[in-house]
MIVEXTOR-878052 format. One record per residue (C-alpha): x, y, z; residue in three letters. Coordinates in nm, 3 decimals, always signed. Layout:
<rec><X>X</X><Y>Y</Y><Z>Z</Z><resn>ALA</resn></rec>
...
END
This chain:
<rec><X>+11.432</X><Y>+11.826</Y><Z>+9.457</Z><resn>MET</resn></rec>
<rec><X>+11.596</X><Y>+11.920</Y><Z>+9.108</Z><resn>ALA</resn></rec>
<rec><X>+11.360</X><Y>+11.971</Y><Z>+8.825</Z><resn>GLY</resn></rec>
<rec><X>+11.019</X><Y>+11.974</Y><Z>+9.041</Z><resn>VAL</resn></rec>
<rec><X>+10.817</X><Y>+12.275</Y><Z>+9.008</Z><resn>ILE</resn></rec>
<rec><X>+10.684</X><Y>+12.404</Y><Z>+9.333</Z><resn>GLN</resn></rec>
<rec><X>+10.324</X><Y>+12.527</Y><Z>+9.293</Z><resn>HIS</resn></rec>
<rec><X>+10.139</X><Y>+12.772</Y><Z>+9.464</Z><resn>SER</resn></rec>
<rec><X>+9.872</X><Y>+12.621</Y><Z>+9.702</Z><resn>PRO</resn></rec>
<rec><X>+9.632</X><Y>+12.895</Y><Z>+9.659</Z><resn>GLY</resn></rec>
<rec><X>+9.633</X><Y>+12.814</Y><Z>+9.269</Z><resn>ALA</resn></rec>
<rec><X>+9.441</X><Y>+12.498</Y><Z>+9.320</Z><resn>VAL</resn></rec>
<rec><X>+9.155</X><Y>+12.688</Y><Z>+9.523</Z><resn>GLY</resn></rec>
<rec><X>+9.139</X><Y>+12.949</Y><Z>+9.231</Z><resn>LEU</resn></rec>
<rec><X>+9.036</X><Y>+12.662</Y><Z>+8.983</Z><resn>GLY</resn></rec>
<rec><X>+9.361</X><Y>+12.640</Y><Z>+8.793</Z><resn>ARG</resn></rec>
<rec><X>+9.515</X><Y>+12.321</Y><Z>+8.735</Z><resn>ARG</resn></rec>
<rec><X>+9.890</X><Y>+12.259</Y><Z>+8.890</Z><resn>PRO</resn></rec>
<rec><X>+10.146</X><Y>+12.157</Y><Z>+8.629</Z><resn>PRO</resn></rec>
<rec><X>+10.229</X><Y>+11.821</Y><Z>+8.572</Z><resn>ILE</resn></rec>
<rec><X>+10.554</X><Y>+11.767</Y><Z>+8.803</Z><resn>GLY</resn></rec>
<rec><X>+10.407</X><Y>+12.020</Y><Z>+9.031</Z><resn>GLY</resn></rec>
<rec><X>+10.380</X><Y>+11.987</Y><Z>+9.409</Z><resn>ILE</resn></rec>
<rec><X>+10.064</X><Y>+12.072</Y><Z>+9.575</Z><resn>VAL</resn></rec>
<rec><X>+10.002</X><Y>+12.112</Y><Z>+9.951</Z><resn>GLN</resn></rec>
<rec><X>+9.661</X><Y>+11.996</Y><Z>+10.036</Z><resn>LEU</resn></rec>
<rec><X>+9.654</X><Y>+12.026</Y><Z>+10.425</Z><resn>GLY</resn></rec>
<rec><X>+9.864</X><Y>+11.763</Y><Z>+10.580</Z><resn>TYR</resn></rec>
<rec><X>+9.917</X><Y>+11.584</Y><Z>+10.249</Z><resn>ALA</resn></rec>
<rec><X>+10.144</X><Y>+11.655</Y><Z>+9.969</Z><resn>THR</resn></rec>
<rec><X>+10.060</X><Y>+11.544</Y><Z>+9.605</Z><resn>VAL</resn></rec>
<rec><X>+10.330</X><Y>+11.519</Y><Z>+9.351</Z><resn>ILE</resn></rec>
<rec><X>+10.150</X><Y>+11.521</Y><Z>+9.018</Z><resn>LEU</resn></rec>
<rec><X>+10.313</X><Y>+11.309</Y><Z>+8.747</Z><resn>LEU</resn></rec>
<rec><X>+10.195</X><Y>+11.202</Y><Z>+8.384</Z><resn>ARG</resn></rec>
<rec><X>+10.289</X><Y>+10.883</Y><Z>+8.215</Z><resn>GLY</resn></rec>
<rec><X>+10.455</X><Y>+10.719</Y><Z>+8.509</Z><resn>MET</resn></rec>
<rec><X>+10.523</X><Y>+10.370</Y><Z>+8.472</Z><resn>GLN</resn></rec>
<rec><X>+10.423</X><Y>+10.120</Y><Z>+8.724</Z><resn>ALA</resn></rec>
<rec><X>+10.709</X><Y>+9.889</Y><Z>+8.770</Z><resn>GLU</resn></rec>
<rec><X>+10.752</X><Y>+9.569</Y><Z>+8.955</Z><resn>ALA</resn></rec>
<rec><X>+10.997</X><Y>+9.584</Y><Z>+9.225</Z><resn>PRO</resn></rec>
<rec><X>+11.366</X><Y>+9.595</Y><Z>+9.172</Z><resn>SER</resn></rec>
<rec><X>+11.459</X><Y>+9.322</Y><Z>+9.425</Z><resn>VAL</resn></rec>
<rec><X>+11.287</X><Y>+8.989</Y><Z>+9.412</Z><resn>ALA</resn></rec>
<rec><X>+11.036</X><Y>+8.973</Y><Z>+9.687</Z><resn>ALA</resn></rec>
<rec><X>+10.843</X><Y>+8.694</Y><Z>+9.863</Z><resn>GLU</resn></rec>
<rec><X>+10.446</X><Y>+8.757</Y><Z>+9.795</Z><resn>ILE</resn></rec>
<rec><X>+10.173</X><Y>+8.567</Y><Z>+9.958</Z><resn>LEU</resn></rec>
<rec><X>+9.817</X><Y>+8.548</Y><Z>+9.736</Z><resn>LEU</resn></rec>
<rec><X>+9.495</X><Y>+8.442</Y><Z>+9.874</Z><resn>LEU</resn></rec>
<rec><X>+9.291</X><Y>+8.390</Y><Z>+9.562</Z><resn>ALA</resn></rec>
<rec><X>+9.054</X><Y>+8.155</Y><Z>+9.433</Z><resn>GLY</resn></rec>
<rec><X>+9.013</X><Y>+8.253</Y><Z>+9.063</Z><resn>ILE</resn></rec>
<rec><X>+9.292</X><Y>+8.104</Y><Z>+8.836</Z><resn>GLU</resn></rec>
<rec><X>+9.275</X><Y>+8.399</Y><Z>+8.599</Z><resn>ALA</resn></rec>
<rec><X>+9.357</X><Y>+8.642</Y><Z>+8.834</Z><resn>GLU</resn></rec>
<rec><X>+9.606</X><Y>+8.419</Y><Z>+9.000</Z><resn>VAL</resn></rec>
<rec><X>+9.792</X><Y>+8.435</Y><Z>+8.643</Z><resn>SER</resn></rec>
<rec><X>+9.734</X><Y>+8.821</Y><Z>+8.611</Z><resn>LEU</resn></rec>
<rec><X>+9.899</X><Y>+8.873</Y><Z>+8.978</Z><resn>VAL</resn></rec>
<rec><X>+10.186</X><Y>+8.636</Y><Z>+8.872</Z><resn>LYS</resn></rec>
<rec><X>+10.237</X><Y>+8.834</Y><Z>+8.538</Z><resn>ALA</resn></rec>
<rec><X>+10.243</X><Y>+9.153</Y><Z>+8.713</Z><resn>ALA</resn></rec>
<rec><X>+10.486</X><Y>+9.025</Y><Z>+8.978</Z><resn>ALA</resn></rec>
<rec><X>+10.734</X><Y>+8.944</Y><Z>+8.693</Z><resn>GLN</resn></rec>
<rec><X>+11.041</X><Y>+8.839</Y><Z>+8.896</Z><resn>THR</resn></rec>
<rec><X>+10.900</X><Y>+8.818</Y><Z>+9.215</Z><resn>ASN</resn></rec>
<rec><X>+10.790</X><Y>+8.484</Y><Z>+9.380</Z><resn>ARG</resn></rec>
<rec><X>+10.415</X><Y>+8.441</Y><Z>+9.437</Z><resn>VAL</resn></rec>
<rec><X>+10.278</X><Y>+8.165</Y><Z>+9.639</Z><resn>ASN</resn></rec>
<rec><X>+9.906</X><Y>+8.122</Y><Z>+9.627</Z><resn>VAL</resn></rec>
<rec><X>+9.659</X><Y>+7.983</Y><Z>+9.887</Z><resn>VAL</resn></rec>
<rec><X>+9.325</X><Y>+7.917</Y><Z>+9.807</Z><resn>GLU</resn></rec>
<rec><X>+9.138</X><Y>+7.939</Y><Z>+10.121</Z><resn>GLY</resn></rec>
<rec><X>+9.117</X><Y>+8.202</Y><Z>+10.433</Z><resn>CYS</resn></rec>
<rec><X>+9.219</X><Y>+7.905</Y><Z>+10.681</Z><resn>ASP</resn></rec>
<rec><X>+9.522</X><Y>+7.842</Y><Z>+10.487</Z><resn>LEU</resn></rec>
<rec><X>+9.671</X><Y>+8.186</Y><Z>+10.497</Z><resn>VAL</resn></rec>
<rec><X>+9.753</X><Y>+8.163</Y><Z>+10.894</Z><resn>LEU</resn></rec>
<rec><X>+9.869</X><Y>+7.799</Y><Z>+10.838</Z><resn>SER</resn></rec>
<rec><X>+10.108</X><Y>+7.918</Y><Z>+10.571</Z><resn>TYR</resn></rec>
<rec><X>+10.224</X><Y>+8.220</Y><Z>+10.784</Z><resn>LEU</resn></rec>
<rec><X>+10.270</X><Y>+8.030</Y><Z>+11.090</Z><resn>ARG</resn></rec>
<rec><X>+10.452</X><Y>+7.742</Y><Z>+10.897</Z><resn>LYS</resn></rec>
<rec><X>+10.177</X><Y>+7.485</Y><Z>+11.013</Z><resn>GLN</resn></rec>
<rec><X>+9.994</X><Y>+7.203</Y><Z>+10.831</Z><resn>GLU</resn></rec>
<rec><X>+10.227</X><Y>+7.135</Y><Z>+10.535</Z><resn>GLY</resn></rec>
<rec><X>+10.395</X><Y>+7.476</Y><Z>+10.507</Z><resn>PHE</resn></rec>
<rec><X>+10.681</X><Y>+7.420</Y><Z>+10.742</Z><resn>ALA</resn></rec>
<rec><X>+10.925</X><Y>+7.559</Y><Z>+10.459</Z><resn>ASP</resn></rec>
<rec><X>+10.737</X><Y>+7.833</Y><Z>+10.346</Z><resn>SER</resn></rec>
<rec><X>+10.912</X><Y>+8.160</Y><Z>+10.308</Z><resn>PRO</resn></rec>
<rec><X>+10.812</X><Y>+8.480</Y><Z>+10.518</Z><resn>ARG</resn></rec>
<rec><X>+10.659</X><Y>+8.705</Y><Z>+10.267</Z><resn>PRO</resn></rec>
<rec><X>+10.710</X><Y>+9.056</Y><Z>+10.209</Z><resn>ASP</resn></rec>
<rec><X>+10.373</X><Y>+9.135</Y><Z>+10.130</Z><resn>LEU</resn></rec>
<rec><X>+10.033</X><Y>+8.973</Y><Z>+10.146</Z><resn>ILE</resn></rec>
<rec><X>+9.764</X><Y>+9.009</Y><Z>+9.868</Z><resn>LEU</resn></rec>
<rec><X>+9.441</X><Y>+8.885</Y><Z>+10.013</Z><resn>LEU</resn></rec>
<rec><X>+9.139</X><Y>+8.876</Y><Z>+9.758</Z><resn>ASP</resn></rec>
<rec><X>+8.859</X><Y>+8.898</Y><Z>+10.044</Z><resn>LEU</resn></rec>
<rec><X>+8.496</X><Y>+8.906</Y><Z>+10.038</Z><resn>ASP</resn></rec>
<rec><X>+8.445</X><Y>+9.154</Y><Z>+10.368</Z><resn>LEU</resn></rec>
<rec><X>+8.097</X><Y>+9.047</Y><Z>+10.379</Z><resn>SER</resn></rec>
<rec><X>+8.207</X><Y>+8.717</Y><Z>+10.473</Z><resn>ASP</resn></rec>
<rec><X>+8.287</X><Y>+8.671</Y><Z>+10.854</Z><resn>ALA</resn></rec>
<rec><X>+8.528</X><Y>+8.416</Y><Z>+10.791</Z><resn>VAL</resn></rec>
<rec><X>+8.754</X><Y>+8.651</Y><Z>+10.585</Z><resn>HIS</resn></rec>
<rec><X>+8.717</X><Y>+8.917</Y><Z>+10.823</Z><resn>CYS</resn></rec>
<rec><X>+8.827</X><Y>+8.698</Y><Z>+11.121</Z><resn>SER</resn></rec>
<rec><X>+9.136</X><Y>+8.584</Y><Z>+10.938</Z><resn>MET</resn></rec>
<rec><X>+9.237</X><Y>+8.934</Y><Z>+10.875</Z><resn>LEU</resn></rec>
<rec><X>+9.179</X><Y>+9.059</Y><Z>+11.234</Z><resn>LYS</resn></rec>
<rec><X>+9.380</X><Y>+8.747</Y><Z>+11.368</Z><resn>GLU</resn></rec>
<rec><X>+9.639</X><Y>+8.800</Y><Z>+11.100</Z><resn>LEU</resn></rec>
<rec><X>+9.673</X><Y>+9.181</Y><Z>+11.212</Z><resn>LYS</resn></rec>
<rec><X>+9.682</X><Y>+9.058</Y><Z>+11.607</Z><resn>LYS</resn></rec>
<rec><X>+9.961</X><Y>+8.833</Y><Z>+11.567</Z><resn>ASP</resn></rec>
<rec><X>+10.283</X><Y>+9.004</Y><Z>+11.711</Z><resn>ALA</resn></rec>
<rec><X>+10.510</X><Y>+8.806</Y><Z>+11.459</Z><resn>GLY</resn></rec>
<rec><X>+10.275</X><Y>+8.891</Y><Z>+11.137</Z><resn>LEU</resn></rec>
<rec><X>+10.107</X><Y>+9.228</Y><Z>+11.196</Z><resn>LYS</resn></rec>
<rec><X>+10.432</X><Y>+9.416</Y><Z>+11.047</Z><resn>THR</resn></rec>
<rec><X>+10.368</X><Y>+9.241</Y><Z>+10.706</Z><resn>ILE</resn></rec>
<rec><X>+10.183</X><Y>+9.449</Y><Z>+10.491</Z><resn>PRO</resn></rec>
<rec><X>+9.809</X><Y>+9.313</Y><Z>+10.392</Z><resn>ALA</resn></rec>
<rec><X>+9.654</X><Y>+9.445</Y><Z>+10.115</Z><resn>ILE</resn></rec>
<rec><X>+9.294</X><Y>+9.355</Y><Z>+10.038</Z><resn>VAL</resn></rec>
<rec><X>+9.206</X><Y>+9.331</Y><Z>+9.679</Z><resn>LEU</resn></rec>
<rec><X>+8.832</X><Y>+9.355</Y><Z>+9.621</Z><resn>THR</resn></rec>
<rec><X>+8.597</X><Y>+9.378</Y><Z>+9.322</Z><resn>SER</resn></rec>
<rec><X>+8.362</X><Y>+9.632</Y><Z>+9.480</Z><resn>GLY</resn></rec>
<rec><X>+8.372</X><Y>+9.973</Y><Z>+9.613</Z><resn>ASP</resn></rec>
<rec><X>+8.129</X><Y>+9.986</Y><Z>+9.903</Z><resn>SER</resn></rec>
<rec><X>+8.231</X><Y>+10.266</Y><Z>+10.131</Z><resn>PRO</resn></rec>
<rec><X>+8.125</X><Y>+10.045</Y><Z>+10.419</Z><resn>ALA</resn></rec>
<rec><X>+8.325</X><Y>+9.741</Y><Z>+10.318</Z><resn>LEU</resn></rec>
<rec><X>+8.628</X><Y>+9.973</Y><Z>+10.254</Z><resn>MET</resn></rec>
<rec><X>+8.602</X><Y>+10.119</Y><Z>+10.626</Z><resn>HIS</resn></rec>
<rec><X>+8.577</X><Y>+9.759</Y><Z>+10.741</Z><resn>LEU</resn></rec>
<rec><X>+8.890</X><Y>+9.657</Y><Z>+10.551</Z><resn>ALA</resn></rec>
<rec><X>+9.064</X><Y>+9.947</Y><Z>+10.746</Z><resn>TYR</resn></rec>
<rec><X>+8.909</X><Y>+9.891</Y><Z>+11.059</Z><resn>GLU</resn></rec>
<rec><X>+9.047</X><Y>+9.527</Y><Z>+11.035</Z><resn>LEU</resn></rec>
<rec><X>+9.382</X><Y>+9.685</Y><Z>+11.003</Z><resn>ASN</resn></rec>
<rec><X>+9.445</X><Y>+9.615</Y><Z>+10.638</Z><resn>ALA</resn></rec>
<rec><X>+9.729</X><Y>+9.810</Y><Z>+10.526</Z><resn>ASN</resn></rec>
<rec><X>+9.549</X><Y>+9.925</Y><Z>+10.171</Z><resn>ALA</resn></rec>
<rec><X>+9.239</X><Y>+9.810</Y><Z>+9.996</Z><resn>CYS</resn></rec>
<rec><X>+9.273</X><Y>+9.802</Y><Z>+9.622</Z><resn>VAL</resn></rec>
<rec><X>+8.983</X><Y>+9.778</Y><Z>+9.364</Z><resn>ILE</resn></rec>
<rec><X>+9.050</X><Y>+9.498</Y><Z>+9.115</Z><resn>LYS</resn></rec>
<rec><X>+8.968</X><Y>+9.632</Y><Z>+8.771</Z><resn>PRO</resn></rec>
<rec><X>+8.772</X><Y>+9.385</Y><Z>+8.543</Z><resn>SER</resn></rec>
<rec><X>+8.981</X><Y>+9.479</Y><Z>+8.258</Z><resn>ASP</resn></rec>
<rec><X>+9.260</X><Y>+9.192</Y><Z>+8.262</Z><resn>PRO</resn></rec>
<rec><X>+9.541</X><Y>+9.461</Y><Z>+8.111</Z><resn>GLU</resn></rec>
<rec><X>+9.426</X><Y>+9.713</Y><Z>+8.390</Z><resn>ARG</resn></rec>
<rec><X>+9.423</X><Y>+9.458</Y><Z>+8.637</Z><resn>PHE</resn></rec>
<rec><X>+9.803</X><Y>+9.382</Y><Z>+8.578</Z><resn>VAL</resn></rec>
<rec><X>+9.866</X><Y>+9.782</Y><Z>+8.590</Z><resn>GLN</resn></rec>
<rec><X>+9.708</X><Y>+9.831</Y><Z>+8.911</Z><resn>VAL</resn></rec>
<rec><X>+9.869</X><Y>+9.517</Y><Z>+9.089</Z><resn>ILE</resn></rec>
<rec><X>+10.208</X><Y>+9.636</Y><Z>+8.927</Z><resn>ARG</resn></rec>
<rec><X>+10.160</X><Y>+9.996</Y><Z>+9.072</Z><resn>GLY</resn></rec>
<rec><X>+10.044</X><Y>+9.818</Y><Z>+9.431</Z><resn>THR</resn></rec>
<rec><X>+10.363</X><Y>+9.603</Y><Z>+9.414</Z><resn>LEU</resn></rec>
<rec><X>+10.569</X><Y>+9.904</Y><Z>+9.310</Z><resn>ASN</resn></rec>
<rec><X>+10.445</X><Y>+10.135</Y><Z>+9.587</Z><resn>PHE</resn></rec>
<rec><X>+10.490</X><Y>+9.852</Y><Z>+9.868</Z><resn>TRP</resn></rec>
<rec><X>+10.793</X><Y>+9.680</Y><Z>+9.748</Z><resn>LEU</resn></rec>
<rec><X>+10.999</X><Y>+9.968</Y><Z>+9.613</Z><resn>ASN</resn></rec>
<rec><X>+10.883</X><Y>+10.315</Y><Z>+9.762</Z><resn>LEU</resn></rec>
<rec><X>+10.762</X><Y>+10.210</Y><Z>+10.110</Z><resn>ALA</resn></rec>
<rec><X>+11.001</X><Y>+10.165</Y><Z>+10.392</Z><resn>ARG</resn></rec>
<rec><X>+10.914</X><Y>+9.834</Y><Z>+10.601</Z><resn>LEU</resn></rec>
<rec><X>+11.038</X><Y>+9.680</Y><Z>+10.890</Z><resn>PRO</resn></rec>
<rec><X>+11.285</X><Y>+9.371</Y><Z>+10.809</Z><resn>ARG</resn></rec>
<rec><X>+11.297</X><Y>+9.077</Y><Z>+11.052</Z><resn>ASN</resn></rec>
END
């Protein structure tokens, strides 16, 4: 990789900070340190399914999505109907990404995510849980239910848009996903 500084892994343990742009090997993970990386919306228009009930957050997700199409459902019961093209969703497009604003302390929310990830035709669509809390137990539960990621929603609207834009950038530009 041209222009990338290889950083000695031992230096981290010695209390020295690796340089920006450096690569740090931490066991099985490789971390590339970047400063000022702009989170950009995907360069190719994508279909996003959003489960959300708060209109202000829907508006922020749509702003973060920029040129992507955001389809919104307002209840857990509608997510699977949308994805399976049932109950008024016959013409719904298959999403490239699913953003789920879930309350994981609610059994209905958990059962919907579990059902989504058990469905052979749907389980390859990345499902990202958006949550306002950072309870370790709820984070663990999200991953037990096979969420692809769990993202904490910032309360600041500007930061919220940045976090969503970064999430979309990762899942729609950087990650390689199976296509149907």
